[in-house]
C-alpha positions as CSV (number, residue, x, y, z in Angstrom):
1,M,0.1,0.1,0.0
2,R,1.3,3.2,-1.0
3,P,2.1,5.4,2.2
4,T,0.9,8.4,3.2
5,I,2.1,11.9,3.8
6,Q,2.2,10.9,7.4
7,N,3.5,7.7,6.9
8,C,6.5,9.1,5.0
9,R,7.0,11.4,7.9
10,E,7.0,8.9,10.4
11,I,9.7,6.8,8.1
12,L,12.1,9.7,7.8
13,A,11.8,10.6,11.7
14,R,12.9,6.6,12.1
15,L,15.8,6.9,9.3
16,V,16.8,10.3,11.1
17,S,17.2,8.6,14.6
18,L,19.0,5.7,13.0
19,A,21.7,7.9,11.4
20,E,22.2,9.7,14.6
21,R,23.0,6.6,16.2
22,A,26.7,6.7,14.0
23,P,29.4,7.2,16.5
24,N,31.0,10.7,16.6
25,I,34.3,9.4,15.8
26,A,37.2,12.2,14.9
27,A,38.8,11.3,11.7
28,N,42.2,11.8,13.7
29,T,41.7,8.8,16.0
30,E,42.7,5.0,15.6
31,D,38.8,4.2,15.1
32,I,38.4,4.8,11.7
33,H,37.2,3.6,8.4
34,T,40.2,1.4,6.8
35,A,40.1,3.6,3.7
36,G,41.6,6.4,5.5
37,P,40.4,9.5,7.6
38,E,39.5,11.3,4.4
39,Y,36.8,8.7,3.0
40,H,35.9,8.4,7.0
41,S,35.6,12.6,7.2
42,L,33.4,12.7,3.8
43,M,31.2,10.1,4.3
44,N,30.2,11.4,8.0
45,S,30.3,15.0,6.2
46,F,27.2,13.5,4.0
47,R,25.3,12.0,7.0
48,M,25.4,14.9,8.8
49,H,24.1,17.0,5.9
50,S,21.4,14.4,5.0
51,V,20.1,14.6,8.6
52,S,19.8,18.3,8.8
53,A,17.7,18.2,5.6
54,A,15.5,15.8,6.9
55,R,15.1,17.7,10.1
56,S,14.4,21.1,8.0
57,L,11.8,19.3,6.2
58,E,10.2,18.5,9.4
59,H,10.6,21.8,10.6
60,L,8.6,23.5,7.6
61,Y,6.2,21.0,7.7
62,Q,5.9,22.1,11.4
63,A,5.8,25.5,10.7
64,F,3.2,25.8,7.8
65,G,1.5,22.6,8.1
66,E,0.5,20.4,5.2
67,D,-1.8,23.1,3.2
68,R,0.9,25.7,2.8
69,F,3.9,23.8,3.1
70,P,6.5,25.5,0.9
71,T,7.2,22.5,-1.3
72,T,9.7,24.7,-3.7
73,V,11.8,24.6,-1.2
74,G,11.0,21.3,0.3
75,Y,12.6,20.3,-3.4
76,A,15.3,22.1,-3.3
77,I,16.2,20.5,0.0
78,V,15.9,17.2,-1.3
79,R,18.0,17.8,-4.4
80,P,21.1,17.5,-2.8
81,M,20.2,14.1,-0.5
82,F,20.1,12.7,-3.9
83,E,23.6,14.0,-4.9
84,I,24.9,12.8,-1.7
85,D,23.5,9.4,-2.4
86,V,24.8,9.2,-5.9
87,T,28.2,10.4,-5.1
88,S,28.5,8.4,-2.1
89,H,28.3,5.2,-4.1
90,Y,30.7,6.4,-6.8
91,I,33.2,7.3,-3.9
92,T,33.0,4.2,-2.1
93,E,33.8,2.2,-5.4
94,D,37.5,3.4,-4.9
95,P,37.2,5.3,-1.3
96,A,40.8,6.4,-0.6
97,V,41.3,7.9,-4.3
98,R,38.2,9.3,-4.7
99,A,37.7,10.7,-1.5
100,S,41.2,12.6,-1.7
101,R,40.2,13.5,-5.4
102,F,36.8,14.9,-4.0
103,I,38.1,17.0,-1.3
104,R,41.0,18.5,-2.7
105,F,39.0,19.7,-5.7
106,G,37.9,22.5,-3.0
107,Y,41.3,23.9,-4.1
108,I,40.2,24.3,-7.4
109,V,36.8,25.9,-6.3
110,E,38.3,28.1,-4.1
111,K,41.1,29.2,-6.6
112,R,38.2,29.8,-9.1
113,R,36.0,32.2,-6.7
114,M,39.2,33.8,-5.8
115,D,40.4,34.9,-9.4
116,A,36.2,36.0,-10.2
117,C,36.6,38.5,-7.2
118,A,39.8,39.7,-8.4
119,K,38.4,40.1,-12.1
120,H,35.4,42.1,-10.9
121,R,36.9,44.2,-8.0
122,N,37.9,46.3,-10.8
123,S,34.3,46.4,-12.4
124,G,33.1,49.8,-13.6
125,D,30.0,49.7,-11.3
126,P,31.2,51.3,-7.9
127,A,28.5,48.9,-6.3
128,W,30.2,46.1,-7.3
129,S,33.8,46.8,-6.9
130,G,32.7,48.3,-3.7
131,R,31.4,45.1,-2.4
132,L,33.6,42.9,-4.2
133,Q,36.8,45.0,-2.9
134,A,35.6,44.5,0.8
135,E,35.4,40.8,-0.2
136,W,39.0,40.3,-1.5
137,D,40.1,42.2,1.7
138,L,38.5,39.9,4.1
139,C,38.3,37.0,2.5
140,W,41.2,36.5,-0.1
141,A,44.2,39.0,0.2
142,S,46.2,37.3,3.2
143,R,45.1,33.4,1.5
144,E,46.2,34.3,-2.3
145,Q,49.2,32.5,-2.2
146,D,48.5,29.4,-0.2
147,I,45.3,28.8,-2.4
148,T,47.4,29.2,-5.7
149,K,50.1,27.0,-4.2
150,Q,47.9,24.4,-3.3
151,C,45.7,24.7,-6.6
152,D,49.1,24.1,-8.5
153,T,50.0,21.2,-6.2
154,F,47.2,18.9,-7.0
155,L,46.1,20.9,-10.6
156,S,47.4,17.8,-12.8
157,T,45.1,15.8,-11.0
158,Y,41.9,17.4,-12.5
159,L,43.2,18.2,-16.2
160,P,41.8,15.8,-18.8
161,S,44.6,14.2,-20.7
162,G,46.0,16.1,-23.6
163,K,44.2,19.0,-22.1
164,R,47.0,20.9,-20.1
165,S,44.9,24.1,-20.1
166,T,41.2,23.2,-19.8
167,L,40.3,22.3,-16.1
168,R,38.0,19.7,-15.6
169,R,34.4,21.2,-14.6
170,Y,33.6,18.4,-12.0
171,W,35.6,16.9,-9.5
172,S,35.6,13.4,-11.1
173,G,35.3,14.6,-14.8
174,L,31.9,13.0,-14.8
175,T,28.4,14.5,-14.7
176,L,26.2,13.8,-12.1
177,R,24.1,11.4,-14.9
178,E,27.3,9.9,-15.6
179,I,28.1,9.1,-12.2
180,A,24.4,7.9,-11.7
181,E,25.0,5.7,-14.7
182,K,27.8,3.8,-13.2
183,V,26.6,3.3,-10.0
184,N,23.4,1.8,-11.1
185,H,21.1,5.0,-10.1
186,E,20.2,5.9,-13.7
187,A,16.4,5.2,-13.1
188,A,16.6,7.3,-10.2
189,Y,18.0,10.2,-12.0
190,D,15.8,10.0,-14.9
191,L,13.0,10.0,-12.8
192,F,13.6,12.0,-9.8
193,Y,16.4,14.7,-10.3
194,A,14.8,15.9,-13.2
195,D,12.0,16.8,-11.2
196,L,14.2,17.7,-8.2
197,S,16.4,20.5,-10.2
198,S,13.7,22.3,-12.0
199,F,13.0,23.8,-8.6
200,A,16.9,24.7,-8.3
201,H,16.7,26.5,-11.6
202,A,13.5,28.4,-11.1
203,D,12.2,26.7,-14.7
204,V,8.3,26.7,-15.6
205,R,7.4,24.2,-12.9
206,L,8.3,26.5,-10.1
207,P,6.0,29.1,-10.7
208,D,3.3,26.6,-11.9
209,R,3.5,25.7,-8.3
210,F,1.5,28.7,-7.3
211,L,-0.6,29.4,-10.4
212,R,-4.0,27.8,-10.5
213,I,-5.9,27.7,-13.7
214,N,-9.7,27.0,-14.0
215,Q,-12.9,28.1,-15.6
216,D,-12.5,31.4,-14.4
217,G,-9.2,32.1,-15.6
218,M,-5.7,32.6,-13.3
219,H,-5.2,33.3,-10.0
220,W,-2.0,32.7,-7.6
221,T,-2.0,30.9,-4.3
222,D,0.8,29.8,-1.7
223,K,-1.2,26.7,-0.9
224,A,0.5,23.6,-1.3
225,R,-0.6,20.5,-3.6
226,P,-1.1,17.7,-1.8
227,H,1.0,15.6,-4.0
228,D,4.2,17.6,-4.3
229,V,4.2,17.5,-0.3
230,F,4.0,13.7,-0.5
231,K,6.7,13.6,-3.2
232,V,8.8,16.0,-1.2
233,F,9.0,13.6,1.7
234,E,8.7,10.3,-0.5
235,Y,11.7,11.5,-2.2
236,S,13.8,12.2,1.2
237,I,13.1,8.6,2.4
238,I,14.3,7.1,-0.7
239,F,17.3,8.8,-0.9
240,L,18.2,8.9,2.7
241,E,17.6,5.3,3.0
242,C,19.7,4.5,0.0
243,F,22.5,6.4,1.4
244,L,22.3,4.8,5.1
245,R,22.2,1.6,3.5
246,L,26.0,2.3,2.2
247,F,26.8,3.8,5.1
248,G,25.9,1.0,7.6
249,R,27.8,-1.6,4.9
250,Q,30.5,0.6,5.1
251,F,30.8,1.5,8.9
252,G,29.0,-1.2,10.7
253,S,26.5,1.4,12.3
254,W,23.8,-0.8,12.1
255,K,22.3,-3.9,10.3
256,E,20.2,-4.6,7.0
257,K,17.5,-5.5,9.0
258,E,17.1,-2.3,11.0
259,L,16.6,-0.4,7.8
260,I,13.7,-3.0,6.8
261,E,12.1,-2.1,10.1
262,V,12.2,1.3,9.7
263,W,9.6,1.0,7.2
264,R,7.7,-1.9,8.8
265,S,7.2,-0.1,12.4
């Protein structure tokens, strides 16, 4: 039998309780995953974000109720839960190497942001130049040499073979869809992720959630559509359960049957 919104909320709450049972072990202790501290830290960061996202959905429900639950915001919260699930499965196939590559891509991201700030702080628009000069002074000036050095150290990892001047756009060299295909999440990507992405990119489906068209014409409302509220919570439990199944296998924090019981309780 298809669960209701309330069933999904209850399942999500049980998944969160299970996820919070994982011990908060610092990555600099001896009791870490055999793949190393970077994989250990990364997977626990993913777990913590997913729990935060799930808790945020429940807080929104408590604040707005079902009738005016902000579904477009809910979809935007759920989207990275899918990205975490797919990414964690891909990283786990070669955990030490891919976790390191994922984390160190942060230097590339920071360098790009720093370079953009350096470029646009000389903008002819005083509103932009003043704000970005302040950002440069506060965030980048003292770190410029270190960020550049770190970026240069790991740069070769993210250069496609034969293209020395072109950095990869993504840490893995693959799009999220390509990663999803590799970890057998292609169907979830095609069916769920397109839905979620529309609310992040503000395509036609975002205003469509507020527009109602009937025989009297068009009118606007912030009332939620029940099927949207259901889908927000349904997606969240699907993605969180899939991630926690992987996490449990990797860290031994719970048994498979405990995840099955979450759906039966």
